[in-house]
GUDO-140596 format. One record per residue (C-alpha): residue in three letters; chain; x, y, z; residue number from 1. Coordinates in steps of 0.05 Angstrom, whole numbers, plus 5000, padded with zeros to 4 digits. Each point is the difference from the previous one (the first is absolute). Layout:
N
SEDO, resn, chain, x, y, z, resi
SEDO, ALA, A, X, Y, Z, NUM
...
//
This chain:
378
SEDO, resn, chain, x, y, z, resi
SEDO, MET, A, 3909, 4760, 6191, 1
SEDO, ASP, A, 5010, 4984, 5074, 2
SEDO, HIS, A, 5063, 4957, 4997, 3
SEDO, THR, A, 5049, 5011, 5057, 4
SEDO, ILE, A, 5071, 5026, 4995, 5
SEDO, LEU, A, 5050, 4980, 5055, 6
SEDO, TYR, A, 5061, 5044, 5011, 7
SEDO, VAL, A, 5058, 4971, 5041, 8
SEDO, ASP, A, 5055, 5045, 5028, 9
SEDO, ASP, A, 5038, 5001, 5066, 10
SEDO, ASP, A, 4998, 5077, 4999, 11
SEDO, GLU, A, 4936, 5024, 5033, 12
SEDO, ALA, A, 5005, 5068, 4967, 13
SEDO, ASN, A, 5001, 4968, 4931, 14
SEDO, LEU, A, 4938, 4960, 5016, 15
SEDO, THR, A, 4963, 5062, 5023, 16
SEDO, VAL, A, 5019, 5041, 4939, 17
SEDO, LEU, A, 4981, 4947, 4949, 18
SEDO, GLN, A, 4934, 4985, 5034, 19
SEDO, ALA, A, 4983, 5074, 5003, 20
SEDO, ALA, A, 5017, 5008, 4926, 21
SEDO, CYS, A, 4958, 4941, 4977, 22
SEDO, ALA, A, 4944, 4990, 5051, 23
SEDO, GLU, A, 4949, 5042, 4961, 24
SEDO, GLU, A, 5005, 4957, 4938, 25
SEDO, PHE, A, 5023, 4931, 5024, 26
SEDO, VAL, A, 4988, 4952, 5057, 27
SEDO, VAL, A, 5069, 5000, 5034, 28
SEDO, LEU, A, 5026, 4957, 5057, 29
SEDO, THR, A, 5069, 5008, 5030, 30
SEDO, ALA, A, 5048, 4953, 5035, 31
SEDO, PRO, A, 5065, 5017, 5037, 32
SEDO, SER, A, 5035, 4934, 4982, 33
SEDO, ALA, A, 4999, 4942, 4952, 34
SEDO, GLU, A, 4976, 4953, 5055, 35
SEDO, THR, A, 4939, 5045, 5014, 36
SEDO, ALA, A, 4986, 5004, 4925, 37
SEDO, LEU, A, 4998, 4924, 4995, 38
SEDO, GLU, A, 4950, 4996, 5057, 39
SEDO, ILE, A, 4955, 5052, 4966, 40
SEDO, MET, A, 5003, 4962, 4933, 41
SEDO, HIS, A, 4977, 4936, 5034, 42
SEDO, GLN, A, 4941, 5038, 5029, 43
SEDO, ARG, A, 4974, 5038, 4939, 44
SEDO, GLU, A, 5008, 5007, 4925, 45
SEDO, ILE, A, 5055, 5047, 4977, 46
SEDO, ALA, A, 5000, 5024, 4928, 47
SEDO, VAL, A, 5065, 5040, 5001, 48
SEDO, LEU, A, 5059, 4990, 5047, 49
SEDO, LEU, A, 5046, 5061, 5004, 50
SEDO, ALA, A, 5063, 4989, 5040, 51
SEDO, ASP, A, 5063, 5037, 5017, 52
SEDO, GLN, A, 5064, 4963, 4982, 53
SEDO, ARG, A, 5042, 5015, 5061, 54
SEDO, MET, A, 4965, 4974, 5062, 55
SEDO, PRO, A, 5029, 4965, 5061, 56
SEDO, GLY, A, 4993, 4925, 4999, 57
SEDO, MET, A, 4966, 4985, 4934, 58
SEDO, SER, A, 5012, 5047, 4941, 59
SEDO, GLY, A, 4948, 5020, 4949, 60
SEDO, VAL, A, 5024, 4950, 4947, 61
SEDO, GLU, A, 5004, 4945, 5052, 62
SEDO, LEU, A, 4928, 5015, 5020, 63
SEDO, PHE, A, 4978, 4995, 4927, 64
SEDO, GLU, A, 5036, 4933, 4994, 65
SEDO, ALA, A, 4964, 4975, 5061, 66
SEDO, ILE, A, 4930, 5017, 4973, 67
SEDO, ARG, A, 5012, 4986, 4927, 68
SEDO, ASN, A, 4972, 4929, 4999, 69
SEDO, GLU, A, 4946, 5008, 5053, 70
SEDO, PHE, A, 4972, 5065, 4971, 71
SEDO, PRO, A, 5017, 4998, 4926, 72
SEDO, ASP, A, 4948, 5051, 4978, 73
SEDO, THR, A, 5023, 5055, 5047, 74
SEDO, ILE, A, 5036, 5055, 4963, 75
SEDO, ARG, A, 5068, 5013, 5032, 76
SEDO, LEU, A, 5033, 5069, 4997, 77
SEDO, LEU, A, 5067, 5018, 5032, 78
SEDO, ILE, A, 5019, 5068, 5027, 79
SEDO, THR, A, 5074, 5008, 4998, 80
SEDO, ALA, A, 5056, 5052, 5003, 81
SEDO, TYR, A, 5045, 5012, 4941, 82
SEDO, SER, A, 5056, 4959, 5031, 83
SEDO, ASP, A, 4954, 4939, 5001, 84
SEDO, LEU, A, 4978, 5003, 4927, 85
SEDO, THR, A, 5043, 4940, 4982, 86
SEDO, ASN, A, 4960, 4956, 5049, 87
SEDO, ALA, A, 4935, 5028, 4974, 88
SEDO, ILE, A, 5017, 4985, 4927, 89
SEDO, ALA, A, 5023, 4930, 5019, 90
SEDO, ALA, A, 4934, 4988, 5036, 91
SEDO, ILE, A, 4961, 5022, 4938, 92
SEDO, ASN, A, 5041, 4955, 4955, 93
SEDO, ARG, A, 4986, 4940, 5045, 94
SEDO, GLY, A, 4925, 5015, 4999, 95
SEDO, GLN, A, 4996, 5016, 5074, 96
SEDO, ILE, A, 4973, 5070, 4992, 97
SEDO, ARG, A, 4958, 5039, 4950, 98
SEDO, GLY, A, 5042, 5064, 5004, 99
SEDO, TYR, A, 5032, 5049, 5047, 100
SEDO, LEU, A, 4992, 5071, 5026, 101
SEDO, GLN, A, 5063, 5040, 5013, 102
SEDO, LYS, A, 5007, 5043, 5062, 103
SEDO, PRO, A, 4979, 5054, 5008, 104
SEDO, TRP, A, 4935, 4982, 4963, 105
SEDO, GLU, A, 4954, 5051, 4968, 106
SEDO, PRO, A, 4926, 4996, 5022, 107
SEDO, ALA, A, 4974, 5004, 4928, 108
SEDO, HIS, A, 5047, 4945, 4976, 109
SEDO, LEU, A, 4984, 4957, 5061, 110
SEDO, LYS, A, 4925, 5005, 4989, 111
SEDO, ALA, A, 5006, 4985, 4925, 112
SEDO, THR, A, 5042, 4938, 5016, 113
SEDO, LEU, A, 4949, 4976, 5052, 114
SEDO, ARG, A, 4942, 5009, 4951, 115
SEDO, GLN, A, 5037, 4959, 4947, 116
SEDO, SER, A, 5016, 4947, 5051, 117
SEDO, LEU, A, 4927, 4995, 5024, 118
SEDO, ASP, A, 4977, 4995, 4928, 119
SEDO, LEU, A, 5049, 4943, 4988, 120
SEDO, TYR, A, 4977, 4965, 5064, 121
SEDO, GLU, A, 4928, 5005, 4977, 122
SEDO, THR, A, 5018, 4971, 4932, 123
SEDO, ARG, A, 5036, 4942, 5033, 124
SEDO, ARG, A, 4939, 4986, 5043, 125
SEDO, LYS, A, 4955, 4999, 4939, 126
SEDO, VAL, A, 5047, 4952, 4964, 127
SEDO, ARG, A, 5000, 4954, 5061, 128
SEDO, GLU, A, 4924, 5002, 5001, 129
SEDO, LEU, A, 4998, 4984, 4926, 130
SEDO, GLU, A, 5047, 4941, 5010, 131
SEDO, HIS, A, 4956, 4975, 5057, 132
SEDO, ARG, A, 4937, 5005, 4957, 133
SEDO, LEU, A, 5035, 4963, 4943, 134
SEDO, LEU, A, 5020, 4945, 5049, 135
SEDO, GLU, A, 4930, 4994, 5027, 136
SEDO, THR, A, 4973, 4997, 4928, 137
SEDO, GLU, A, 5050, 4945, 4984, 138
SEDO, ARG, A, 4979, 4961, 5061, 139
SEDO, ALA, A, 4926, 5007, 4984, 140
SEDO, TYR, A, 5012, 4980, 4928, 141
SEDO, ALA, A, 5042, 4941, 5023, 142
SEDO, LEU, A, 4941, 4976, 5042, 143
SEDO, GLY, A, 4957, 5004, 4937, 144
SEDO, VAL, A, 5050, 4958, 4962, 145
SEDO, VAL, A, 5002, 4948, 5055, 146
SEDO, ALA, A, 4923, 5000, 5006, 147
SEDO, ALA, A, 4994, 4990, 4925, 148
SEDO, GLY, A, 5048, 4941, 5003, 149
SEDO, ILE, A, 4960, 4968, 5057, 150
SEDO, ALA, A, 4935, 5010, 4960, 151
SEDO, HIS, A, 5031, 4968, 4939, 152
SEDO, GLU, A, 5024, 4940, 5041, 153
SEDO, LEU, A, 4933, 4990, 5034, 154
SEDO, ARG, A, 4957, 5004, 4938, 155
SEDO, ASN, A, 5018, 4932, 4971, 156
SEDO, PRO, A, 4988, 4959, 5063, 157
SEDO, LEU, A, 4937, 5039, 5014, 158
SEDO, THR, A, 4974, 4983, 4931, 159
SEDO, ALA, A, 5015, 4927, 5011, 160
SEDO, LEU, A, 4966, 5003, 5069, 161
SEDO, LEU, A, 4937, 5032, 4972, 162
SEDO, THR, A, 4996, 4949, 4943, 163
SEDO, SER, A, 5009, 4942, 5049, 164
SEDO, LEU, A, 4947, 5027, 5047, 165
SEDO, ASP, A, 4951, 5007, 4942, 166
SEDO, LEU, A, 5012, 4927, 4980, 167
SEDO, VAL, A, 4996, 4974, 5071, 168
SEDO, GLU, A, 4936, 5039, 5013, 169
SEDO, LEU, A, 4968, 4972, 4937, 170
SEDO, ARG, A, 5023, 4929, 5019, 171
SEDO, VAL, A, 4971, 5006, 5071, 172
SEDO, ARG, A, 4934, 5027, 4975, 173
SEDO, SER, A, 4998, 4943, 4949, 174
SEDO, LEU, A, 5010, 4949, 5055, 175
SEDO, MET, A, 4945, 5035, 5041, 176
SEDO, GLY, A, 4953, 4993, 4941, 177
SEDO, ALA, A, 4987, 5075, 4995, 178
SEDO, GLN, A, 4960, 5019, 4939, 179
SEDO, ASP, A, 5016, 5074, 5002, 180
SEDO, SER, A, 5066, 5028, 5025, 181
SEDO, GLU, A, 4962, 5060, 5027, 182
SEDO, GLY, A, 4949, 4958, 5036, 183
SEDO, PRO, A, 5005, 4974, 5071, 184
SEDO, PRO, A, 5046, 4939, 5005, 185
SEDO, THR, A, 4971, 4932, 5020, 186
SEDO, GLY, A, 5032, 4938, 5026, 187
SEDO, PRO, A, 5040, 4981, 5062, 188
SEDO, ALA, A, 5017, 5056, 5049, 189
SEDO, ALA, A, 5075, 4990, 4988, 190
SEDO, ALA, A, 4992, 5013, 4926, 191
SEDO, VAL, A, 4960, 5063, 5014, 192
SEDO, MET, A, 5054, 5026, 5047, 193
SEDO, ALA, A, 5054, 4984, 4949, 194
SEDO, ALA, A, 4964, 5039, 4947, 195
SEDO, GLU, A, 4992, 5060, 5046, 196
SEDO, HIS, A, 5074, 5000, 5018, 197
SEDO, LEU, A, 5019, 4995, 4927, 198
SEDO, GLY, A, 4956, 5060, 4985, 199
SEDO, ILE, A, 5034, 5040, 5056, 200
SEDO, ALA, A, 5070, 4981, 4974, 201
SEDO, ARG, A, 4981, 5020, 4930, 202
SEDO, HIS, A, 4975, 5068, 5024, 203
SEDO, ALA, A, 5065, 5011, 5038, 204
SEDO, ALA, A, 5042, 4982, 4940, 205
SEDO, LEU, A, 4960, 5049, 4957, 206
SEDO, GLN, A, 5014, 5055, 5051, 207
SEDO, ILE, A, 5075, 4985, 4999, 208
SEDO, SER, A, 4998, 5002, 4924, 209
SEDO, GLU, A, 4967, 5069, 5000, 210
SEDO, ILE, A, 5052, 5025, 5050, 211
SEDO, THR, A, 5058, 4977, 4955, 212
SEDO, LYS, A, 4967, 5035, 4941, 213
SEDO, GLY, A, 4998, 5064, 5041, 214
SEDO, ILE, A, 5074, 5000, 5017, 215
SEDO, ASP, A, 5025, 4974, 4933, 216
SEDO, LEU, A, 5029, 5057, 4958, 217
SEDO, SER, A, 4974, 4968, 4937, 218
SEDO, HIS, A, 4928, 5004, 5025, 219
SEDO, ARG, A, 5003, 5071, 5025, 220
SEDO, ARG, A, 4966, 5055, 4962, 221
SEDO, GLY, A, 5054, 5036, 4962, 222
SEDO, GLU, A, 5020, 5070, 5019, 223
SEDO, GLU, A, 4974, 5056, 4958, 224
SEDO, ALA, A, 5044, 5006, 4940, 225
SEDO, ARG, A, 5059, 5047, 5014, 226
SEDO, THR, A, 5060, 5024, 4961, 227
SEDO, ALA, A, 5068, 5022, 5022, 228
SEDO, ASP, A, 5055, 5045, 4973, 229
SEDO, MET, A, 5061, 4956, 5010, 230
SEDO, GLY, A, 5047, 5058, 4990, 231
SEDO, GLU, A, 4968, 5036, 5058, 232
SEDO, VAL, A, 4995, 4937, 5043, 233
SEDO, THR, A, 5074, 4984, 4988, 234
SEDO, SER, A, 5023, 5071, 5015, 235
SEDO, LEU, A, 4961, 5005, 5064, 236
SEDO, THR, A, 5024, 4933, 5025, 237
SEDO, ILE, A, 5073, 5015, 4983, 238
SEDO, ARG, A, 4993, 5064, 5040, 239
SEDO, CYS, A, 4984, 4959, 5062, 240
SEDO, VAL, A, 5063, 4957, 4996, 241
SEDO, ARG, A, 5049, 5046, 4963, 242
SEDO, ALA, A, 5037, 5022, 5063, 243
SEDO, GLU, A, 5010, 4929, 5026, 244
SEDO, LEU, A, 5018, 4975, 4931, 245
SEDO, ALA, A, 5051, 5055, 4990, 246
SEDO, LYS, A, 5037, 4976, 5062, 247
SEDO, ARG, A, 5009, 4930, 4971, 248
SEDO, SER, A, 5012, 5010, 4925, 249
SEDO, LYS, A, 5001, 5041, 4938, 250
SEDO, PHE, A, 4930, 5009, 4972, 251
SEDO, GLU, A, 4976, 5010, 4928, 252
SEDO, VAL, A, 4929, 5015, 4977, 253
SEDO, GLU, A, 4979, 4995, 4927, 254
SEDO, VAL, A, 4927, 5018, 4994, 255
SEDO, SER, A, 4967, 5010, 4931, 256
SEDO, PRO, A, 4930, 5028, 4990, 257
SEDO, THR, A, 4949, 4943, 5004, 258
SEDO, PRO, A, 4924, 4996, 4995, 259
SEDO, PRO, A, 4957, 4981, 5059, 260
SEDO, VAL, A, 4996, 4927, 5021, 261
SEDO, GLN, A, 4947, 4958, 5033, 262
SEDO, GLY, A, 5004, 4994, 5076, 263
SEDO, SER, A, 4998, 5037, 5065, 264
SEDO, PRO, A, 5054, 5054, 5009, 265
SEDO, THR, A, 5007, 4982, 5074, 266
SEDO, LYS, A, 5009, 4926, 4987, 267
SEDO, LEU, A, 5048, 5010, 4942, 268
SEDO, GLY, A, 5040, 5048, 5044, 269
SEDO, GLN, A, 5007, 4942, 5048, 270
SEDO, VAL, A, 5028, 4957, 4944, 271
SEDO, VAL, A, 5052, 5053, 4983, 272
SEDO, MET, A, 5018, 5008, 5074, 273
SEDO, ASN, A, 5009, 4925, 5009, 274
SEDO, LEU, A, 5045, 4995, 4939, 275
SEDO, LEU, A, 5043, 5059, 5022, 276
SEDO, ILE, A, 5007, 4972, 5071, 277
SEDO, ASN, A, 5020, 4932, 4971, 278
SEDO, ALA, A, 5052, 5034, 4956, 279
SEDO, MET, A, 5030, 5036, 5060, 280
SEDO, GLN, A, 5002, 4937, 5042, 281
SEDO, ALA, A, 5034, 4962, 4944, 282
SEDO, LEU, A, 5059, 5047, 5000, 283
SEDO, PRO, A, 5062, 4974, 5036, 284
SEDO, ASP, A, 5039, 5038, 5053, 285
SEDO, ARG, A, 5051, 5037, 4957, 286
SEDO, PRO, A, 5015, 5072, 4982, 287
SEDO, ARG, A, 4939, 5039, 4976, 288
SEDO, ALA, A, 5032, 5016, 4933, 289
SEDO, GLU, A, 5003, 4925, 4983, 290
SEDO, ASN, A, 4925, 4989, 5010, 291
SEDO, LEU, A, 4949, 5020, 4948, 292
SEDO, VAL, A, 4924, 4999, 4996, 293
SEDO, VAL, A, 4965, 5019, 4935, 294
SEDO, VAL, A, 4926, 5014, 4990, 295
SEDO, ARG, A, 4972, 5003, 4930, 296
SEDO, LEU, A, 4929, 5015, 4976, 297
SEDO, LEU, A, 4982, 4995, 4926, 298
SEDO, ARG, A, 4946, 4983, 4951, 299
SEDO, ALA, A, 5003, 4929, 4972, 300
SEDO, GLY, A, 4945, 4989, 4948, 301
SEDO, ASP, A, 4934, 4994, 5036, 302
SEDO, PHE, A, 5035, 4998, 5067, 303
SEDO, VAL, A, 5037, 5048, 5046, 304
SEDO, ARG, A, 5063, 4967, 5026, 305
SEDO, LEU, A, 5034, 5014, 5066, 306
SEDO, GLU, A, 5070, 4974, 5011, 307
SEDO, VAL, A, 5037, 5001, 5067, 308
SEDO, GLU, A, 5072, 4975, 4992, 309
SEDO, ASP, A, 5056, 4993, 5050, 310
SEDO, ASN, A, 5072, 4976, 4997, 311
SEDO, GLY, A, 4994, 4962, 5066, 312
SEDO, SER, A, 5012, 4928, 5019, 313
SEDO, GLY, A, 4949, 4970, 4953, 314
SEDO, ILE, A, 4953, 4941, 5011, 315
SEDO, ALA, A, 5020, 4928, 4995, 316
SEDO, GLY, A, 4968, 4959, 4945, 317
SEDO, ASP, A, 4968, 4949, 5047, 318
SEDO, VAL, A, 4968, 5057, 5040, 319
SEDO, LEU, A, 4976, 5042, 4941, 320
SEDO, PRO, A, 4935, 4962, 4986, 321
SEDO, ARG, A, 4977, 5009, 5073, 322
SEDO, ILE, A, 5012, 5074, 5013, 323
SEDO, PHE, A, 4928, 5019, 4986, 324
SEDO, ASP, A, 4972, 4947, 5047, 325
SEDO, PRO, A, 4968, 5026, 5064, 326
SEDO, PHE, A, 5044, 4995, 5062, 327
SEDO, PHE, A, 5062, 4980, 4961, 328
SEDO, THR, A, 5061, 5042, 5017, 329
SEDO, THR, A, 5075, 4994, 4994, 330
SEDO, LYS, A, 5012, 5053, 5054, 331
SEDO, THR, A, 5033, 4972, 5063, 332
SEDO, GLN, A, 4973, 5058, 5042, 333
SEDO, GLY, A, 4933, 5035, 4991, 334
SEDO, GLY, A, 4956, 4994, 4939, 335
SEDO, THR, A, 4932, 4966, 4998, 336
SEDO, GLY, A, 5006, 4970, 4931, 337
SEDO, LEU, A, 4936, 5037, 4980, 338
SEDO, GLY, A, 5024, 5061, 4962, 339
SEDO, LEU, A, 5010, 4967, 4932, 340
SEDO, ALA, A, 4939, 4955, 5009, 341
SEDO, ILE, A, 4957, 5061, 5013, 342
SEDO, SER, A, 5032, 5036, 4941, 343
SEDO, ARG, A, 4983, 4943, 4954, 344
SEDO, GLN, A, 4928, 4998, 5025, 345
SEDO, ILE, A, 4993, 5076, 4988, 346
SEDO, VAL, A, 5030, 4996, 4930, 347
SEDO, GLU, A, 4957, 4940, 4980, 348
SEDO, GLU, A, 4937, 5035, 5026, 349
SEDO, ALA, A, 5018, 5056, 4951, 350
SEDO, HIS, A, 5006, 4948, 4944, 351
SEDO, GLY, A, 5075, 5009, 4997, 352
SEDO, ARG, A, 5059, 4955, 5010, 353
SEDO, ILE, A, 5063, 5002, 5043, 354
SEDO, SER, A, 5065, 4962, 4989, 355
SEDO, VAL, A, 5073, 5000, 5020, 356
SEDO, GLU, A, 5067, 4990, 4966, 357
SEDO, SER, A, 5060, 4987, 5045, 358
SEDO, GLU, A, 5071, 4975, 5000, 359
SEDO, VAL, A, 5039, 4983, 5063, 360
SEDO, GLY, A, 5054, 5052, 5013, 361
SEDO, CYS, A, 4974, 5047, 4946, 362
SEDO, GLY, A, 4932, 5023, 5025, 363
SEDO, SER, A, 4926, 4996, 4984, 364
SEDO, LYS, A, 4949, 5034, 4957, 365
SEDO, PHE, A, 4926, 5000, 5017, 366
SEDO, LEU, A, 4951, 5015, 4943, 367
SEDO, VAL, A, 4928, 5021, 5009, 368
SEDO, GLU, A, 4956, 5007, 4938, 369
SEDO, LEU, A, 4931, 5032, 5007, 370
SEDO, PRO, A, 4949, 5007, 4944, 371
SEDO, VAL, A, 4985, 5069, 4974, 372
SEDO, ALA, A, 4933, 5023, 5026, 373
SEDO, VAL, A, 4978, 5040, 4939, 374
SEDO, PRO, A, 5024, 4995, 4928, 375
SEDO, ASP, A, 5045, 5054, 4974, 376
SEDO, PRO, A, 4959, 5052, 4961, 377
SEDO, ALA, A, 5051, 4994, 4944, 378
//
């Protein structure tokens, strides 16, 4: 692990001692002031920022406040004297720092804290990469949904075009007195040219028809049959958003043992992710204790049912029928209007169904029902 640690202190002796203590195990840079530290952070990636509280100009906590939004993944640790503990605890409570080291620090405790911080930084990076891959997957899948829609819209006029070209070609050949549609045409030169152009147009229309069949989801060869453990899929997905969700609301999970279902674990994980994100975004700005998101997973006959319920603002009745339409969104900022459309596509590909129950001012409940992949031995 080659991530860099930056230590900021206006005391040159402290910089030298810490670097000597940690240089064999960690990559350590030092800065004599907060201003110099900011310059370094704009030049290279810093995993852990370790700063003394009392520095001339900008204090350690003020430095953390300055970088918090621009470098959110950097782990921030404060070195402070006993008299400054109140400031350190306040900074922790406001989320500005991960923790603090009290002067004089012990080398073993310092190294253990740095190792934990580097591990946390690496975990954050992996989560960011996972979020990025999920976003790219959603975009690619969205393009597939759009392409399928285009193919569907083109098929009917193409069929009419091909039929008309067949009839026109037969009519022209009849006027030319051709005995065999495969034989060389006879008659005036204009009629011969018209027949040739009709043949070219018909060939082009056939090519377009084949292209639309290639991009239409309904004409693709189905993926190899796969099954998914929805309990595992749900748990792994919740793990990705639990920290963010805990900031906004109370969170309850009720997962019962369920048999495997039809479908791709990756795609079904995307469905769970979309529903959890929607639930978070539906919560109003109010104290965390007043917001609630509930996830339930249970067996329902020949189906496994997933329920994601929130007590947010709800969905208006005139909007409810359109929420699964591609590109439809009620968000004033952000949002592509594709999350629920993609979720419906994934669920229907698995021969399941997705629906929603909602009341304005009370919240919404999304229900996903997926068929059991194998019958219960009992």
